[in-house]
C-alpha positions as CSV (number, residue, x, y, z in Angstrom):
1,M,-4.4,18.5,-17.0
2,R,-7.0,15.8,-17.7
3,E,-8.4,14.3,-14.5
4,I,-8.0,10.5,-14.0
5,P,-10.8,8.9,-12.2
6,I,-9.8,7.4,-8.9
7,P,-11.7,4.3,-7.8
8,P,-12.8,4.2,-4.1
9,M,-11.2,1.9,-1.6
10,E,-14.0,-0.6,-2.0
11,T,-13.1,-1.2,-5.7
12,M,-9.5,-0.3,-6.1
13,I,-7.5,-3.1,-7.6
14,L,-4.8,-5.0,-5.6
15,V,-1.9,-5.5,-7.9
16,G,1.2,-5.3,-5.7
17,G,1.7,-9.0,-5.2
18,R,2.8,-8.5,-1.6
19,L,0.9,-7.0,1.3
20,C,3.4,-4.3,1.9
21,L,3.3,-3.1,-1.7
22,D,-0.5,-3.1,-1.8
23,F,-0.3,-1.0,1.4
24,A,2.1,1.4,-0.3
25,N,-0.3,1.7,-3.2
26,T,-3.1,3.3,-1.1
27,A,-2.1,6.6,-2.7
28,N,-1.1,7.5,-6.2
29,R,2.1,9.4,-7.0
30,E,3.0,12.5,-8.9
31,G,6.7,12.3,-9.0
32,D,7.5,11.2,-5.4
33,A,4.6,13.1,-3.8
34,A,1.4,11.2,-2.6
35,R,-1.7,12.1,-4.6
36,N,-5.2,10.7,-4.7
37,E,-5.1,9.6,-1.0
38,R,-7.4,6.7,-0.3
39,L,-6.7,6.6,3.5
40,N,-8.8,9.6,4.3
41,S,-10.2,8.2,7.5
42,I,-9.6,5.4,9.8
43,H,-12.6,3.6,8.3
44,D,-10.9,3.6,4.9
45,L,-8.1,1.7,6.6
46,F,-10.6,-0.8,8.0
47,T,-12.1,-1.3,4.5
48,W,-8.7,-1.9,3.0
49,S,-7.7,-4.3,5.7
50,E,-11.0,-6.3,5.4
51,R,-10.3,-6.7,1.7
52,Q,-6.9,-8.0,2.5
53,G,-8.3,-10.5,4.9
54,L,-6.5,-8.9,7.9
55,I,-9.8,-8.4,9.7
56,D,-13.3,-9.7,9.2
57,R,-16.5,-7.7,9.0
58,K,-17.3,-8.2,12.6
59,E,-13.9,-6.9,13.7
60,A,-14.1,-4.0,11.3
61,E,-17.4,-3.0,12.9
62,R,-16.0,-3.3,16.4
63,L,-13.0,-1.2,15.5
64,S,-15.2,1.4,13.9
65,Q,-17.1,1.8,17.1
66,K,-13.8,2.0,19.1
67,A,-12.5,4.7,16.7
68,G,-15.8,6.6,17.1
69,A,-15.4,6.6,20.8
70,T,-11.7,7.7,20.7
71,A,-11.6,10.1,17.7
72,Y,-8.3,11.8,18.7
73,L,-6.5,8.4,19.1
74,A,-7.9,7.2,15.8
75,A,-6.7,10.3,14.0
76,R,-3.2,10.0,15.5
77,E,-3.0,6.3,14.7
78,L,-4.1,6.9,11.1
79,A,-1.4,9.6,10.8
80,D,1.3,7.2,12.1
81,T,0.0,4.5,9.8
82,I,0.3,6.8,6.8
83,E,3.9,7.7,7.9
84,L,4.7,4.0,7.8
85,R,3.2,3.7,4.3
86,E,5.2,6.6,3.0
87,A,8.4,5.2,4.5
88,L,7.7,1.8,2.8
89,W,6.9,3.4,-0.5
90,R,10.2,5.4,-0.5
91,L,12.1,2.3,0.6
92,F,10.8,0.2,-2.3
93,A,10.8,3.0,-4.9
94,G,14.4,3.8,-3.8
95,A,15.3,0.1,-4.3
96,V,13.8,0.2,-7.8
97,A,16.0,3.3,-8.5
98,G,19.1,1.7,-7.0
99,Q,19.2,4.1,-4.1
100,Y,20.6,3.2,-0.7
101,P,18.3,4.2,2.2
102,D,19.3,6.4,5.1
103,P,19.4,4.2,8.2
104,N,18.1,7.1,10.3
105,G,15.2,7.9,7.9
106,D,12.7,5.5,6.3
107,L,14.5,2.4,7.4
108,H,14.3,3.7,11.0
109,V,10.5,4.0,10.7
110,L,10.3,0.4,9.5
111,N,12.7,-0.9,12.2
112,A,10.7,0.9,14.9
113,A,7.5,-0.7,13.6
114,L,9.1,-4.2,13.7
115,R,10.4,-3.7,17.2
116,K,7.2,-2.2,18.6
117,Y,4.8,-4.8,17.3
118,A,7.0,-7.9,17.6
119,G,5.0,-9.1,20.7
120,D,1.5,-9.1,19.2
121,G,-0.5,-12.2,19.8
122,L,-3.2,-14.2,18.0
123,R,-6.8,-14.7,18.7
124,P,-9.5,-16.7,16.9
125,S,-11.8,-15.2,14.4
126,E,-14.5,-16.2,12.0
127,Q,-11.8,-16.8,9.3
128,G,-9.3,-18.7,11.5
129,F,-6.9,-16.5,13.4
130,V,-6.0,-12.8,13.4
131,L,-3.6,-10.6,15.2
132,D,-5.0,-9.3,18.5
133,S,-6.1,-5.7,18.1
134,S,-6.6,-5.1,21.8
135,G,-3.4,-3.0,21.9
136,G,-4.8,-0.2,19.7
137,I,-6.9,0.7,16.8
138,T,-4.3,-0.2,14.2
139,S,-1.8,-2.4,16.1
140,W,-3.1,-5.5,14.3
141,L,-2.1,-3.9,10.9
142,W,1.4,-2.9,11.6
143,R,3.0,-6.2,12.2
144,P,1.8,-8.1,9.1
145,V,2.6,-5.1,6.9
146,A,6.0,-4.5,8.5
147,Y,6.9,-8.2,8.3
148,S,5.8,-8.4,4.7
149,A,8.2,-5.5,4.0
150,L,11.0,-7.3,6.0
151,E,10.5,-10.5,4.0
152,L,10.6,-8.7,0.7
153,L,13.5,-6.4,1.4
154,T,15.7,-9.3,2.5
155,S,14.7,-11.5,-0.4
156,P,16.2,-11.9,-3.9
157,R,12.7,-11.0,-5.1
158,L,13.4,-7.4,-4.2
159,A,15.1,-7.2,-7.6
160,R,11.7,-7.9,-9.2
161,V,9.9,-4.9,-7.6
162,R,8.8,-2.4,-10.2
163,R,7.3,1.1,-10.2
164,C,4.5,1.7,-12.6
165,P,5.4,4.5,-15.1
166,G,1.7,5.4,-15.6
167,E,0.6,9.0,-15.5
168,R,0.1,10.0,-11.8
169,C,0.3,6.4,-10.7
170,G,3.6,5.3,-9.3
171,W,2.2,2.1,-7.8
172,L,4.7,-0.6,-6.8
173,F,4.3,-4.3,-7.8
174,L,6.3,-7.5,-7.7
175,D,7.0,-8.6,-11.3
176,E,6.4,-12.3,-11.3
177,S,6.1,-12.6,-15.1
178,P,8.3,-15.4,-16.6
179,N,10.5,-13.0,-18.5
180,G,10.6,-10.2,-15.9
181,Q,9.3,-7.7,-18.4
182,R,6.0,-6.6,-16.8
183,R,5.8,-2.8,-17.1
184,W,2.4,-1.7,-15.8
185,C,0.6,-2.1,-12.5
186,S,-2.3,-3.2,-14.6
187,M,-2.9,-3.4,-18.3
188,T,-6.6,-2.7,-17.7
189,T,-5.7,0.7,-16.2
190,C,-2.4,2.3,-16.9
191,G,-1.5,0.0,-19.7
192,N,-4.6,0.7,-21.7
193,R,-4.5,4.4,-20.8
194,S,-1.0,4.6,-22.3
195,K,-2.0,2.7,-25.4
196,A,-4.9,5.1,-25.9
197,Q,-2.7,8.1,-25.5
198,R,-0.2,6.7,-28.0
199,H,-3.0,6.0,-30.5
200,Y,-4.4,9.5,-30.0
201,A,-1.0,11.1,-30.5
202,L,-0.4,9.0,-33.7
203,S,-3.8,10.0,-35.1
204,K,-3.1,13.7,-34.5
205,R,0.2,13.4,-36.4
206,M,-1.5,11.7,-39.3
207,Q,-4.2,14.4,-39.7
Protein backbone atom coordinates (compact mmCIF):
# COMPACT_ATOMS: atom_id res chain seq x y z
CA MET A 1 0.00 0.00 0.00
CA ARG A 2 1.39 3.39 -0.99
CA GLU A 3 2.51 5.51 1.95
CA ILE A 4 0.79 8.86 2.41
CA PRO A 5 3.05 11.54 3.94
CA ILE A 6 1.82 12.75 7.32
CA PRO A 7 2.59 16.38 8.14
CA PRO A 8 3.97 17.02 11.63
CA MET A 9 1.88 18.72 14.28
CA GLU A 10 3.52 22.06 13.55
CA THR A 11 2.19 22.14 9.97
CA MET A 12 -0.93 19.96 9.98
CA ILE A 13 -3.93 21.83 8.63
CA LEU A 14 -6.85 22.69 10.91
CA VAL A 15 -10.00 22.06 8.91
CA GLY A 16 -12.57 20.87 11.45
CA GLY A 17 -14.30 24.20 11.89
CA ARG A 18 -14.78 23.54 15.59
CA LEU A 19 -12.22 22.98 18.33
CA CYS A 20 -13.57 19.54 19.24
CA LEU A 21 -13.36 18.35 15.62
CA ASP A 22 -9.81 19.61 15.16
CA PHE A 23 -8.94 17.78 18.36
CA ALA A 24 -10.50 14.57 17.02
CA ASN A 25 -8.41 15.02 13.87
CA THR A 26 -5.07 14.66 15.65
CA ALA A 27 -5.04 11.11 14.29
CA ASN A 28 -5.99 9.74 10.90
CA ARG A 29 -8.33 6.80 10.51
CA GLU A 30 -8.20 3.49 8.71
CA GLY A 31 -11.75 2.30 9.07
CA ASP A 32 -12.53 3.28 12.65
CA ALA A 33 -9.02 2.65 13.96
CA ALA A 34 -6.64 5.51 14.76
CA ARG A 35 -3.60 5.69 12.51
CA ASN A 36 -0.80 8.23 12.04
CA GLU A 37 -0.97 9.39 15.63
CA ARG A 38 0.17 12.98 16.11
CA LEU A 39 -0.12 13.11 19.90
CA ASN A 40 2.96 10.99 20.49
CA SER A 41 4.09 12.98 23.50
CA ILE A 42 2.71 15.58 25.86
CA HIS A 43 4.78 18.15 23.97
CA ASP A 44 2.80 17.44 20.78
CA LEU A 45 -0.31 18.32 22.74
CA PHE A 46 1.26 21.60 23.83
CA THR A 47 2.15 22.38 20.19
CA TRP A 48 -1.41 21.69 19.02
CA SER A 49 -2.87 23.76 21.85
CA GLU A 50 -0.57 26.68 21.13
CA ARG A 51 -1.64 26.62 17.47
CA GLN A 52 -5.27 26.70 18.62
CA GLY A 53 -4.62 29.66 20.89
CA LEU A 54 -5.46 27.74 24.06
CA ILE A 55 -2.05 28.52 25.54
CA ASP A 56 0.72 30.92 24.61
CA ARG A 57 4.40 30.15 24.06
CA LYS A 58 5.37 31.08 27.61
CA GLU A 59 2.71 28.76 29.04
CA ALA A 60 3.76 25.95 26.68
CA GLU A 61 7.32 26.26 27.94
CA ARG A 62 6.18 26.27 31.56
CA LEU A 63 4.04 23.19 31.03
CA SER A 64 6.91 21.42 29.24
CA GLN A 65 9.10 21.97 32.28
CA LYS A 66 6.34 20.71 34.55
CA ALA A 67 5.85 17.63 32.36
CA GLY A 68 9.59 16.94 32.43
CA ALA A 69 9.56 17.00 36.22
CA THR A 70 6.53 14.70 36.47
CA ALA A 71 6.99 12.26 33.56
CA TYR A 72 4.63 9.60 34.94
CA LEU A 73 1.83 12.12 35.51
CA ALA A 74 2.36 13.59 32.04
CA ALA A 75 2.13 10.16 30.42
CA ARG A 76 -1.05 9.34 32.32
CA GLU A 77 -2.68 12.67 31.45
CA LEU A 78 -1.75 12.24 27.78
CA ALA A 79 -3.36 8.78 27.79
CA ASP A 80 -6.52 10.20 29.37
CA THR A 81 -6.58 13.01 26.82
CA ILE A 82 -6.29 10.54 23.93
CA GLU A 83 -9.14 8.54 25.48
CA LEU A 84 -11.28 11.70 25.36
CA ARG A 85 -10.24 12.32 21.76
CA GLU A 86 -11.20 8.80 20.72
CA ALA A 87 -14.57 9.12 22.47
CA LEU A 88 -15.26 12.40 20.69
CA TRP A 89 -14.27 11.00 17.32
CA ARG A 90 -16.60 8.01 17.75
CA LEU A 91 -19.46 10.25 18.95
CA PHE A 92 -19.25 12.52 15.93
CA ALA A 93 -18.48 9.76 13.42
CA GLY A 94 -21.45 7.88 14.84
CA ALA A 95 -23.64 10.96 14.42
CA VAL A 96 -22.53 11.19 10.77
CA ALA A 97 -23.53 7.54 10.33
CA GLY A 98 -26.85 8.02 12.16
CA GLN A 99 -25.84 5.83 15.09
CA TYR A 100 -27.16 6.37 18.62
CA PRO A 101 -24.37 6.44 21.25
CA ASP A 102 -24.22 4.19 24.30
CA PRO A 103 -24.80 6.42 27.37
CA ASN A 104 -22.36 4.21 29.29
CA GLY A 105 -19.65 4.39 26.63
CA ASP A 106 -18.24 7.38 24.79
CA LEU A 107 -20.99 9.70 26.02
CA HIS A 108 -20.04 8.79 29.58
CA VAL A 109 -16.42 9.81 28.87
CA LEU A 110 -17.56 13.22 27.60
CA ASN A 111 -20.00 13.75 30.47
CA ALA A 112 -17.28 12.87 32.99
CA ALA A 113 -14.99 15.45 31.39
CA LEU A 114 -17.70 18.10 31.54
CA ARG A 115 -18.39 17.43 35.22
CA LYS A 116 -14.73 17.16 36.22
CA TYR A 117 -13.58 20.43 34.69
CA ALA A 118 -16.68 22.59 35.16
CA GLY A 119 -14.99 24.49 37.97
CA ASP A 120 -11.87 25.65 36.13
CA GLY A 121 -11.08 29.34 36.47
CA LEU A 122 -9.44 32.01 34.33
CA ARG A 123 -6.15 33.79 34.65
CA PRO A 124 -4.58 36.57 32.58
CA SER A 125 -2.07 35.77 29.82
CA GLU A 126 -0.21 37.60 27.09
CA GLN A 127 -3.16 37.01 24.75
CA GLY A 128 -5.94 38.00 27.15
CA PHE A 129 -7.27 35.22 29.37
CA VAL A 130 -6.73 31.46 29.46
CA LEU A 131 -8.04 28.65 31.62
CA ASP A 132 -6.01 28.13 34.75
CA SER A 133 -3.71 25.15 34.30
CA SER A 134 -2.69 24.90 37.92
CA GLY A 135 -4.88 21.84 38.43
CA GLY A 136 -2.85 19.62 36.13
CA ILE A 137 -0.77 19.37 33.01
CA THR A 138 -3.81 19.09 30.72
CA SER A 139 -6.75 20.42 32.76
CA TRP A 140 -6.74 23.69 30.80
CA LEU A 141 -7.42 21.70 27.60
CA TRP A 142 -10.29 19.47 28.66
CA ARG A 143 -12.88 22.11 29.40
CA PRO A 144 -12.74 24.06 26.10
CA VAL A 145 -12.64 20.85 24.08
CA ALA A 146 -15.45 19.22 26.04
CA TYR A 147 -17.61 22.34 25.91
CA SER A 148 -16.96 22.69 22.20
CA ALA A 149 -18.30 19.15 21.80
CA LEU A 150 -21.27 19.92 24.06
CA GLU A 151 -22.16 22.97 22.00
CA LEU A 152 -21.95 21.14 18.67
CA LEU A 153 -23.69 17.95 19.79
CA THR A 154 -26.68 19.96 21.05
CA SER A 155 -26.83 22.25 18.01
CA PRO A 156 -28.68 21.84 14.70
CA ARG A 157 -25.20 22.24 13.16
CA LEU A 158 -24.54 18.62 14.14
CA ALA A 159 -26.34 17.63 10.93
CA ARG A 160 -23.58 19.45 9.04
CA VAL A 161 -20.73 17.38 10.48
CA ARG A 162 -19.03 15.28 7.80
CA ARG A 163 -16.40 12.55 7.73
CA CYS A 164 -13.79 12.82 4.99
CA PRO A 165 -13.83 9.73 2.73
CA GLY A 166 -10.17 10.20 1.80
CA GLU A 167 -7.85 7.22 1.88
CA ARG A 168 -6.70 6.64 5.49
CA CYS A 169 -8.06 10.02 6.53
CA GLY A 170 -11.41 9.92 8.32
CA TRP A 171 -11.10 13.51 9.52
CA LEU A 172 -14.23 15.24 10.74
CA PHE A 173 -15.31 18.72 9.70
CA LEU A 174 -18.26 21.05 9.90
CA ASP A 175 -19.64 21.63 6.41
CA GLU A 176 -20.47 25.32 6.27
CA SER A 177 -20.63 25.50 2.49
CA PRO A 178 -23.78 27.26 1.18
CA ASN A 179 -25.18 24.10 -0.44
CA GLY A 180 -23.99 21.67 2.22
CA GLN A 181 -22.15 19.58 -0.35
CA ARG A 182 -18.57 19.77 0.91
CA ARG A 183 -17.04 16.33 0.64
CA TRP A 184 -13.37 16.54 1.54
CA CYS A 185 -11.55 17.71 4.64
CA SER A 186 -9.41 19.73 2.23
CA MET A 187 -9.27 19.92 -1.55
CA THR A 188 -5.51 20.51 -1.36
CA THR A 189 -4.96 17.13 0.30
CA CYS A 190 -7.61 14.44 0.06
CA GLY A 191 -9.53 16.15 -2.75
CA ASN A 192 -6.52 16.50 -5.02
CA ARG A 193 -5.27 13.04 -4.08
CA SER A 194 -8.61 11.54 -5.12
CA LYS A 195 -8.58 13.47 -8.41
CA ALA A 196 -5.07 12.24 -9.15
CA GLN A 197 -6.07 8.65 -8.42
CA ARG A 198 -9.10 8.92 -10.72
CA HIS A 199 -6.97 10.45 -13.47
CA TYR A 200 -4.39 7.67 -13.11
CA ALA A 201 -7.06 4.95 -13.23
CA LEU A 202 -8.62 6.54 -16.33
CA SER A 203 -5.27 6.79 -18.10
CA LYS A 204 -4.55 3.13 -17.35
CA ARG A 205 -7.88 2.09 -18.86
CA MET A 206 -7.17 4.12 -21.99
CA GLN A 207 -3.77 2.51 -22.59
